[in-house]
C-alpha positions, 0 to 999 in steps of 0.5 A: 298490676303493672305500671309504667309512666302514666299507664296502669294495667290490670292482668288476669291469667287463666289456664287456656290456649294463649288468647289475649283480650286487651280492653275488649279487643285482640292484642293485634288490634289494640297493639298494632306495632309488632314491637309492642306485641313482642314486648308484651309476650316476652315474659311468657317466652322467658318463662317458657310458658307460651300458649298456656294462659289466656290473658285478659288486660284492662289498661288505661293512661299514657300512650301505647308504648307506656301501656305495652310496658305496663302490660309487660310488667303486670304479666311478669308479676302475675307469672311470678305470683303463679310460680316463684 
C-alpha cells in the first residue's frame, strides 16, 4: 500500500516481463504524462529490477500526481518486502 495526499494505491507484484495494469488499463493509458510514468517506474530503476515483475495497481482518490506518487510509494514498499 502506498499513500500520498488523498490517494491510496494497492500494489501487487508478480514475477513477469514488466507489464503494468493500473485500474484495468495500461500505465501509458492511465498516466499519459511522461513525468508520471517516470516517477512510477523509478523504484525499479533504483533497485535494478526493471522488467522482472508484472505490476497490478488499484489506485483511488486525489489527482494524477498524487496517485502516481502513491503508486511509487507502494512499489517501493513492495520491493523492500520482496528483498530487504
